[in-house]
C-alpha positions in Angstrom: 14.2 -37.6 51.0 15.3 -37.5 47.2 15.6 -41.0 47.0 11.9 -41.2 47.8 10.6 -38.7 45.8 10.9 -39.9 42.3 9.5 -43.3 43.1 6.6 -41.3 45.1 6.0 -39.1 41.6 5.9 -42.3 39.6 3.6 -44.0 41.6 1.4 -41.2 41.6 1.4 -40.8 38.0 0.8 -44.4 37.7 -2.4 -44.2 39.8 -3.7 -41.2 38.2 -3.4 -42.7 34.9 -5.7 -46.2 35.9 -8.9 -44.7 35.5 -7.7 -43.6 32.1 -7.1 -47.2 31.2 -10.6 -48.3 31.6 -13.6 -47.9 29.6 -15.8 -45.1 31.2 -18.9 -46.5 32.7 -21.9 -45.2 30.8 -20.2 -45.4 27.4 -21.2 -47.9 24.8 -18.9 -50.8 24.8 -16.3 -50.8 22.1 -17.0 -53.8 19.6 -14.5 -56.1 18.2 -14.8 -59.3 15.8 -12.6 -62.2 16.6 -12.3 -66.0 15.9 -13.3 -69.0 18.2 -11.1 -72.1 18.4 -13.0 -73.4 15.5 -12.2 -70.4 13.5 -15.8 -68.7 13.5 -16.0 -65.1 13.8 -17.9 -63.5 16.6 -18.5 -59.8 17.5 -19.0 -58.8 21.1 -22.2 -57.0 19.8 -23.5 -60.4 18.7 -24.6 -60.5 22.4 -26.3 -57.0 22.3 -29.6 -57.7 24.3 -28.0 -59.8 26.9 -25.8 -59.2 29.9 -22.2 -59.6 29.2 -19.1 -60.5 31.2 -16.3 -59.7 28.8 -13.0 -61.0 30.6 -9.8 -59.9 29.0 -7.2 -62.2 30.2 -4.3 -64.9 29.5 -3.8 -68.4 30.2 -0.6 -68.0 32.2 -2.0 -65.2 34.5 -2.8 -66.5 37.9 -5.2 -63.9 38.8 -6.8 -64.3 35.6 -7.7 -68.3 36.5 -9.0 -66.8 39.7 -11.3 -64.9 37.8 -12.3 -67.9 35.7 -12.7 -69.9 38.7 -15.1 -67.3 40.1 -17.2 -67.1 37.0 -17.6 -70.7 36.9 -18.8 -70.6 40.5 -21.4 -68.6 39.9 -22.4 -70.3 36.5 -25.7 -71.5 37.3 -26.6 -68.1 38.2 -25.3 -66.5 35.1 -27.0 -69.3 33.1 -30.4 -68.6 35.0 -30.0 -65.0 34.0 -28.7 -65.3 30.4 -25.7 -63.6 30.9 -23.0 -64.3 28.1 -19.3 -64.6 29.2 -17.1 -63.6 26.5 -13.6 -64.7 27.3 -10.8 -63.0 25.0 -7.2 -64.4 25.5 -4.9 -62.0 24.7 -1.6 -62.7 23.2 -1.9 -66.6 23.6 -1.8 -69.0 20.7 -4.6 -71.2 19.8 -2.6 -74.5 21.1 -2.3 -72.6 24.9 -5.9 -71.5 25.0 -7.0 -75.3 23.9 -4.7 -76.7 26.7 -6.1 -74.0 29.3 -9.7 -75.0 28.5 -9.4 -78.8 28.1 -11.7 -80.4 30.6 -13.0 -77.3 31.7 -17.0 -77.3 31.7 -19.0 -73.9 31.7 -22.6 -74.2 33.2 -23.7 -70.6 31.4 -23.1 -69.6 27.6 -19.4 -68.9 27.1 -17.1 -68.1 24.2 -13.5 -68.2 24.1 -12.0 -65.7 21.4 -8.3 -65.5 20.3 -7.2 -61.7 20.1 -5.7 -60.5 17.1 -4.9 -57.0 19.0 -8.3 -55.6 18.5 -9.8 -56.3 21.9 -6.4 -55.1 23.3 -6.7 -51.7 21.6 -10.5 -51.3 22.0 -9.9 -51.7 25.5 -6.6 -50.1 26.3 -5.5 -53.4 28.2 -2.5 -52.8 30.3 -3.7 -54.8 33.4 -5.2 -58.3 33.5 -7.4 -59.6 34.2 -10.1 -57.1 33.3 -13.7 -57.9 34.0 -16.2 -55.9 32.2 -19.9 -55.8 32.7 -21.9 -54.6 29.6 -25.6 -54.4 30.2 -28.1 -55.6 27.6 -28.3 -52.0 25.7 -24.5 -52.6 25.1 -23.6 -49.7 27.7 -20.4 -50.7 29.9 -21.5 -50.5 33.5 -18.3 -51.6 34.9 -14.5 -52.0 34.1 -12.1 -53.2 36.5 -9.9 -56.0 37.9 -10.8 -59.1 39.5 -14.2 -59.9 41.3 -14.5 -62.6 43.8 -17.8 -64.7 43.3 -20.1 -62.7 45.7 -19.2 -59.5 44.3 -19.5 -60.7 40.7 -23.2 -61.8 41.5 -24.0 -58.2 43.1 -22.4 -56.7 40.1 -24.1 -58.7 37.5 -27.6 -58.4 39.4 -26.9 -54.5 38.7 -26.9 -55.0 34.8 -29.8 -57.5 34.6 -33.2 -56.3 32.7 -35.1 -54.4 35.4 -32.4 -53.9 37.6 -30.8 -50.7 36.1 
């Protein structure tokens, strides 16, 4: 019995802490400015006024790759609704990101950013991938983990202008 008590308590504490890891829906999205692969500075707030999918991930994470595939699968829908996809690579080198994106086509507006720790801190990232949906008023509407293609479309519909 005692052998199970400590792991159970630790698991309970971890599960209770999970909501605190996310940005609270209904709050203003934390802004950051990072560099693209070509060295251009881009701020998340540059996309204010349009729906945003913020993907916080790495190149080596299998689930992050799965999220990228789901985003590309619904890319035509995202392009049709002018949804910006901002993909922030956490703790990856520029070369790792270049290799990861080599030959990958995005049918919607997409920007890849190299994190310098700003996004990691602003979004309190402990688990990846993080898929954050931000409405045109720059309000976080969803902050969570992996969304499959169908779920992604359903959740994005909720942040489209006129749908809120």
